[in-house]
N, C-alpha and C positions, 0 to 999 in steps of 0.2 A: 306590098302584101304578097305572101308566098302562095302560089297556085296550089290547088289540091292535087294529090298524086293521081296519075292516070291509071287505067285498068292494068296496063302492062307492068307498071311499077308495083302496084298492089299484089299482082300475081307473083312477081319476082320475090317480094317480101315474104309472102306465104310459103313459097318454095324454099327460100333460105331457112326459114324457121323450121320447116319439116326436116330438111337435110341436116341441120345442126343438131336437132333433137335426136335424130337417128345416130349421128356420129357420137354424141354424148353417151347415148345408151351403149354403143359398141365399146367405147373407151372406159366408162366408169362402171358399167354393170357387167358386160361380157368379157372385159379385159382383152379385147380383140379389135384394136382400132383398124378402120378400113381406109383411112387417108393419112397422108403425112401431116406433121404439125404445121408445115408451111401452107398446105392446102386448106387446113382447118382455119388457120389465121386469116387466109384470104377471104373465105366465106364469112367469117365473123366480122371482119372489118367492113365488108360490103354491107352487111346487115346494120352495123352501127352507122355507116354513112347515110343509109336510107332513113333510119330513125332520127338521125340528127337533123336531116333536112325536113322530114315530115313527122314530128313528134306524135301526131294524132294516130300514127300506125302502131305505137308502142302498146302492147297488151301485157296482161299479167303473166301470160305463158311465153313471152318472148325470151329467147336465150340471153338477151342483153340484160335481163333483170337479175342474172346470177352475179353480176360484178359488184353488187352491193348498193343499197339505197343510202339516203342521207342518215347520219347518226340519229339515234333516238335519245330522248331525255330519260326515259324509263320504260320498263316493260309493263304493259297493261295486263290485268288478270283475265283469264279465260276459263269459263266453267265448262267442263267436259259433259257432253250430252249423256254419255254413259261413263261412270267412274272407271278410271284406270287402276285396277285393283293390284294389291301386293300379292305375293305368292307365299304359301306355306313352304317351309324348308325341311328337308331330311338330309342326313349325312351318312346313313348306313343302309345296307340292304334290308335289314329288319324293319327299319322305319318306313322304307318304301313299301315293303310287303304289307305293313299296317295301313298305309294310305290306300293301297290297292284293295285291301279287304273292305275298307269303308266305301270305296267306289262301287265294288261289286254288290255290297249290301244295299247301298242307296239305289242302285239300278235293278235290284232284285233279280240278279242273274249270276251265272258263274263268273269266276275271276279271269276269264279269257277276254280281256278288254283290249280293243285296239287303241293304242296311244300314238301321239305324234311327238317326236323328240327332236330337240335342236340345242346347239350350244348356248349356254347362258352368257351372252356377250356383256363385257364390263364397259358400258358406255352410259349414255344419257337417253332415257326413254322419251319419245316425242309422239305427238299425234298430228297427222296431216288431214285437213278437211278439203275434199274436192267437191265443188258444187258445179253441176253441169260439165264435169270433166276438167275444170280449171282449178289449180291449187289456190284456194281462197284464204286459208288460215293454217298456221302451224304453231304448236305450243308445246311447252314442256309438260311432263307428267305432274309436277308440283306435288301436292299432298294427295293426289289421286282424284280429287273432286275439282280442284282449281289449279290451273297451271299459269304459265306466263306466255304472252304473245311474242314469239320470236320469228314471225313469218319472214321478214326481210333476210334474216340470217339463214334460215333453212332454204330459201330460194337459191342461195349461193352454192349449195352442195350439188355437185354434178350428178350424183346417183339418185337424186329425187326428181321424178318427172314433174314438169310444170303443167302438163296437160295429159289427159287420158284419151284413149281412142273414142271415136264417135259412138261405136257400139256400146262401150261401157258407160259412157256419159248418158246415153239414152236409157240403158237398163237400170243404172243406179245414179239418179240425179244428185243424190247426196251419198258420198262414200267417205268414211273416216278410216284412214289407214294408220296403223300403229307400228312402231319399230324402234330401233336403237341406233343412235349416232355414235360412231367410234372413230378412233384414230389408230391406224395400223402401227405396229411396233417399229417397222422400218422407217415410216414417216416420222414417228416420235423421236427416234434417234437422230434423224437428219435435222429436225427442228432444234433439238437441244445442242447439237454440234454448232449450228449457226448462232444460236443465242449465246453460247459460251464464247465463241469467237468474237462476238460483239460486246462481250463483258456484260451480258444481261442475265437475269435470273432464269435458269432453265425450268422447264415444266417438271412437276413432281412425278407424274406417271401419265400414261396415255388417256386414262379416264378423265383425270383433271384437265388434260389438254383438250379433250373433246368438249367437256362441260364448260370450261372457261372460254373456249372459242365461240360456242353457241350463245353465251351470255355477254358477249361484247355489245356495247351500245352502238358501236360503229360497225355495220355489216361489212364494210370493206376489209376490216381486220379478219372477220370470219372467212371472207372469200379467199384470203391469202393462206388459210390453213387447210391441209389435206384431210378432209373429213369424208367418211362413208356412212351411208344409211342402209341398214338391213331391215326389211319389212318382216314382221312376224304375225300380223293379224289385222282384223278390222274390229270396229267397236260394236257393230250391230249384226247379229247372225240371222235375223229374220228377213233375208234378202232372197229373192227368187233365184233358183238355180244353184244356191250355195247351201249345202247341207252338212259340210264337214270342213275341218281345217285343211284337208287335202285339196278341196275345191277352192278354198281361199288362196292357198299358195299357187295353184295353177293360174288363177286370175291375176294375182300380183306379178308373177313372172311374165305373163303375156303382156302386161302393161308397162314393162320395163323396170320394175323394182328389183333390187337385189334381194334374193332369198338365199339363206345360207345353204351351201351345197352339202352340208352334213345333216340336213333334215332327214329323219327316218320315221317309219311307221311300224314299230315292233308291236307284237300282240302278246300280252301276258308278262308276268314278272320276270321270267327267265330271259326272255328276249330283250326286255328293257335293261336288265342288269348287264347283259353282254354288250349292249350298245354303250352303256356308261363306261365299262372297262375299256372298250375300244377308244372312246373319247379321251380317257386318261392317257393312253399311249400316244395319241395324236397331239395332245396339248402342246408339248415342247416344240413341235414343228410348225405350229400355226403362227401366222403373222399378225395376230390380234390376241388380246387377253380375254380369257374366259374364266369364270369361277364356278362352273358346274354345268348341269344339263337341265333344261326345262322340259317337263313331261306333262302333256295335256291329253285328256280324253278327246279323241278326234271328232266324234259325232256331235253336232250341235244340239240335237234333241236330247242326247244324254247329258250334255253340259247344262242345259236348261233344267232338266229333271233333278240334277244334283244341287244346283243353286250355289249359294255362297254363305260364308259366315263373316260377319262384321266387314272387314276390308279385304278378304281373300276368298277366291273361288274354291269350292270343294272338288272341282274337276281338274285342278292343275297343281303341280308341286315343283319346287326347284331342288334337285338333288345336288348338293354342294360338294365340291372337292374337299378333301382334308386340307386344313390350313397349312401354309408353308411355315417352316421353322428356321430360326437362326440363333447363334450363340453370341453373347456380349457380356459386358461387366456391369454388375449392379453397383452404382456409385453412391446411391443414397435412397431413402424412402421418405416421401412427404405425405402428409395426411390432409386430404381435401374434404371440404364440407359442401354437400350438394344442397339444392334448393329445398329438399324435403328433410334436411338435417342429417342425412346418412353420411357417416364418415368413411372415406375410402382410402386405403393405402395406395399410393402411386409410386411406382419404381422410376427412379432417375437413372438413365442408362448411358453407357458409351454408345453414341449413334451407330446404328446398324441397319443395313438394307434387308427388309423382309417383304417378299412378294411385290417387289418393285417400288417400295416406299421406304424412306429413311425414318427409323423409329428411334426416339430418344426418351419417350415416356411410355409406360405400360401399366395397366391395371393389375392390382393384386387382390382385388375384390373385397375381402373382409378379413376379420381376425382369424376365423377358422381356416381360411385358405392360407393366410400368412403363417399360422402355426404348422399346418400340414407341410408347407414348402420347406420350413426351417431355413429360409434364406437369410444371409448375413451380408453386411456391407463389404464389398470386395469380391463376392462370389461371382463365378461364371454361371450365367443363367440362360435357359432356353426360352426364346420369345416366339409366340405364335400370333398371327393376325386372325382372331376369331371371326369366322365367316369372311375371311380375307379383308376385314375392315378394322376391327377393334384390336389393338395390340394387348397381349396379356402375357404374364410370366407363368410358364407351365411346369418348369422343372429347374432344379439346381444341380449343377455338375459338381458333386461333392468331392470327387478326386482332384479337382482343380482349386479347392478352397485354400486361400492363402493363410499363413499363420496370423493370428490376431484379428481375424475377421470379426467385426462387431455385430452383436446380436441386435435384433429389431424388436422393440416393445410397442404394443398398441397403447396409445395415450388413454388416460382415465378422464382427462378434461378436454373440452373442445379446443382444437388448435386455433380457432378463430376468435371465440369470445370467452374461453376458459370456463364455461359452464360445465358441470359434471355430466358426463355421458351416461346414457342408459341403454340397455339392450332388452327390448320388449320380449316377453315370453314367446317362444316359437320362431323368433327371427334370428338371422345370422349377423345382422348389422347393428352396430352401435350408432346411436342417434343423439344429436343435440336437440333438446326440446325448447330451447330459447328462440322464439320466433323473431326476436330482434337481433339475432346473431348476424354480424355483418356479411359473412359469406353466403348465408342462407338468403338474406334480403337481396343481395346482389344477384344470386341465381334466380330467385323468384321474379325479380324485376326484369332481367333479361328474357326469361321465359314469357312473362306477361306481355312484353312488347314484341315478341316474335311474330313471324308471318301467320302462324296458326292461331295466335292469340289476337291482341289488339292491333297488331301490325303497325307499330309506331316506327316509321322509317327514320333512320338516323340515330336510333338509340341502341348502340352496341354495348359490348361488355365493358370497354374502357370508360365510356361515358357513364354507364350505370355505376361503376366503381367510384367515380368522382362525385356523382350526385349523393351517394351514400356517405362517403368520407367527409363531404362538406356539410352534412346534416340537412341537405335539401329534401331528401326522400328517406323516410323510415319504413314505408310499405308502399306497394304499387299505387294505392289510392292517392298518395301525395303528388303523383305525376300531374293530376288534373287541377292542381293548384299552382303549378309553376308559372312564373312570368318571365318574359324575355330578359329583364334586368337581373333575375336570379342566375341566369345562365352565363351572361357575358364575362364574369370574372373567372370562369373555368378555363383550363388549359385548351388551347387551340380552338376556342369558341369565338368565332367572328360574328358580327351582327347578322349576316345572312343565314349562317348555320343555325344560330339561335332562333331566328324567325321561322325557319323551315321546321325545326323541331316542335315549336309551339303550334304551328299549323298542323303538323302530323298528329299531335296529341288531340287537337280540336276535332280532326276528322275521325279519330278513333272512338269518339264518345257514343257512337250508334252502331257498333258492330253486331252481327248476328249472335243469338244466344249460344249456339255450339262453340263459337270462338271465345265467348265470355267464360263458359264453363272450363274450357281447355286452359285459358289464360290464368285461371285461379290456381293452377298448379297442384291440384289434388293428387295425392300419391296414387299411382296406378291408372289415372284417367288420361288416356291419350285422345287424339282427335276423333277416333272412331267411337270410343265410349262416350265422349262429350256429345257427339251427335245423337247417339241413342238416348241419352238422358234428356236432351233438348226435345227430341221427338215425343218422348213419353210424357213429359211434364209441361212443356211449352212456356214456362216462366221460371225465373229464379225463386220467386215466392213459393210456388208449388213444390219445387225441388227441395227447398229448405224444410218443408213439412213432411217429406217422405221418410218413412221408417226403413230400417234395414230389410225387413220382410218385403216391403213394397218394392224396394230397389232390386232385391235378388230375384224377383219374379220377372224382370225384364230380360228377354232373350239376349244373350251376349254380355250380361252383367253378372259376374260371379260373386260369391259370398265375400271374398277379400275386398273387391272394389266396392261392393255395397256397404260394407262396414266402414271403410275409409271415407266414402262420400257422406254417410250419415254423421260420422264423428266430426268431419270438417265443418259441415253446416250447423252442427250443434254447438260449435266452439264460440265463446264470447268474442275472441279476436276476429273471427270471420264476420260476425254480426256488425262489429264496429267498422271493419273495413268496407263492407257493402254499404252501410249507411253513409260513410264518408265519400264513397264513389258516387252515390246518388246525389249527394249534396254538391259534388264537384261537377255535376252535369252529365254523368253517364246514364244513358236512357234505359238500359235493360229491356229491349223490345221483346214482345211475346213472339214465340216461334211457331209457325204453322207449317208443318211438313206436308208432303203429298198425301200422307195417310192420316192426317190429324182429324178429319171429319168423315162421316158416313156411317151407314148402318153397321159396318164391321169395325168401327173405330176401336183400336186397342186389342183387337182379336187376332190370334195367330192360327193360321191354317196349315195343314199338310195335305197334299194332293197325291192320290195313289190310284192305280188301276187304269183301265182303258175307258176314256170318256168319248163323247160324240165329237169333240173338237180338240185341238192340241192343248196341252197343259198351259201353254203360254196365254191362251185365250182366257182361261179361268183365273190364272194368276193376275192378269191385267184387270179383270173384273173385280177381284178381291181388293187389289190395291186402289182401284178407282173409288171403292166404297169404304176406304179407310183401314183395311186389314193388311196383314203381312203374311207372306208365305215362307215357310222354312222347309228343310228337306227331310227331317226325321221327327217322329212322334216322341213327345216328352210330357212331363207333368204340366208344362206351361202351354201346351197345345190346347186351343179352344175347340177347333173343329177338324175332323178328317173328312175331306171331300172324296168320296169313294166311287170308283167306276167298277167295271167288270174285272175279274181276276186281280183282286187287290193285294194279295200276298200277305207278308208278315206284319205290315203296318196296321192292318185292320185288327189282328190279334192283339197287338200292343195297345192300340187305342181302346179296345174293349177292356183290357186288363187295367188300364189307367182311368177308365171312366170318361174318356174323351167323347164328346158328341160326334156321331157319325151322320154325315149328310149324303143323300143320293143327289144325282145331278138335278132331278126334278125338284127336290126340296130346296136345293140351293137357288135354282132359278126362281122359285116362288118367293123366297125370302127377298131377293133383289126386286122382284116385281111389286 
C-alpha cells in the first residue's frame, strides 16, 4: 500500500501547478516565454512524476490534464444557461448607419453611441463554465441553445486557463466565458506540409482545422494540434462590478485569457467606419483569418434595454468584408431539387481557390439570375463566396467567351421525377409539387433526421438515398416502421450498424415539440421559428388548428411564414403523415415553455421610462408570470409599462391603442 503524500510533497505539487500555469500564460497568451523549453519540460516532468506516484493529487486544474483524456464514444449535449445568439449582418456603411439609427431610437438618445469593436475571427465558438474558479465544462455553440460537451478537448488548449484567481472565484462562483477557438495561418500551413509529406489528406482551411480538431473523440489528437482561444465575452451581464464590455475584457485579460489586441471603443458611426477601414488594411498582415468586424453596444444596461429578436441581439452586428472573387471555367450546369421542391441551377466548375477554399460547385440561384447572367457552357465566370461561405456565380467574362459556347435552358420538367414544374405567382423559383419526388423525399428525410430535428444518429444522406431507392421509405414517417432485417441487405450495412440505427430511431420517438416542428421541413421555418410556434401553441394539434391570422400575430412570425405554416398543416398529405407517425409510436409531447403559464400568459410588454428598479427586474417579473418583453411598440404589443420620461414609445402606444400601465398598476396586477 502506497503511503499518503507528506505536506512537503503536497506543497511542492501546488507550487509546480502555479509555476506551470504562469509559464503557460506567458507562452500561449503573452507570447513572451520566461523560461527555456528544457526548464519547462523539467518542471512538467516533475509534476507528472508526483501525480503518477500519488494519483489522488490530480485535480481538474492540473496542467497535466492538458495532455488529453481517454477517447470518448460520443459528445453529450449541453444546454446553454443563456443562449449563444447569432449576429445580424451588414455589408455596407449605409446598412450600418441604419443599424445605428435603430439602436439610437431604441435607447431614445442621440446617435453618439459607444461601441466596442473587434475582428470577427473565423473559428469555432465555444463556452467555458468556471465553477468556484475551476474549469468545469466546455461546449460548442451548437444551435445556440444546445451544444456538445467537448471539455476534455478544450482542456488541451494552452491559452485556456484551467483555474481562475481566488479573488475572481470568490466574486463570481459561476462564470461562463465565451470565445472563439482558431488555428493560426502559419500553424495551418505547417500542419498541411506535414500531412502532405505523410501522404495524408490536408486540412481544407484553418477554420475546418480548428473545428475538426475540437470534435475529435480522442483528446490526445486535439492536444497535438496548435489551437488558440480568444475570449470575447461572458454569458451573464448581471454581475457586480461589470457594467460594460470594457469591464469584461479587463477581467478576462487579468485572468489570463487572450483578448484580441485590435479591440477598440469607437463612438458614433464615423469612428466605427474608420475602424472598419483600418481593419481591412490590416487583414492581409494578420496570422489568422477574419471575415469582418463585430460591433457591440458596450454598456450592459443599454444592451438589456435593446433586447433581442428571435435568435439575434438588437445591440450587436457583424460588419462583413466584401466577399473574395476568383475566375474559373463553367464546365456544365446541373439542376438540383431541394426538400421544398425548389429547383436550383448549380454550376459545375474547374476547381478554383476562393477565400482559402477549393470550389468546384456554385449556386446560380434561379431562372431569373441565370437569364440575367447569360452564362454559357465554356464561359469564364467570376465566383464569389457569399458571406465568405456559400460559393455563387456573380459575373460572366464575356470577352473570354469561346466560339460555340452552349446556351443553358431552365428545364420545364423536374430533373428528378419528370413532373411539370410550376412557378408560383410572386416567386422567382420554379418548384416541383410532387411530394413523392425522390430528391425531395431524400432532402426531407435527411432534414427530418438532422440534429435540429429528430436527431437520428447514423442516418446520413447516402443511407437516406438507399432507403428511398430500395422502396423502404416513401416519407419520413416510414422510418418508424423499419426493422433491422430491412436494413441488412443495404450496402455497407453490418449487423451492428443496423442495430444502432434502429436504436437511434427508437430514441427519437419522444423529442421536444420545437424539434418536431423543425423536422417537418415547413418552407421558411427554421429552428427559431419552430420554437416560437411551440411556445405559442404547445401541441401539434393546436398548431394544426391555427389560422393564418392567428399565426401572423405571433411576434417573430411574418406573413410569408404564417401562410406556409397554415397551408402545410391544411394539406391532406401532412394529415396522413402525422397519423402514420403517431401509429408508429411518435409521442408528440406537449411543450411548456418558461412563459407558458401565468397571469401574463401570451401577453407582450414593452418597458419605457425611468422606473424604481432596473428594467431587468420588471422583465424577469413579466417572464415569471408568463409574458414576453420586446424592445419596440407595435400592433402586437399588449401593454406598455411606463415610468417617468417615457419618450416616443408612449406616443406610439397611445396612437395604436396599447394599454399603458404605471408601475403601481403593474404591481397591483401581480399582487
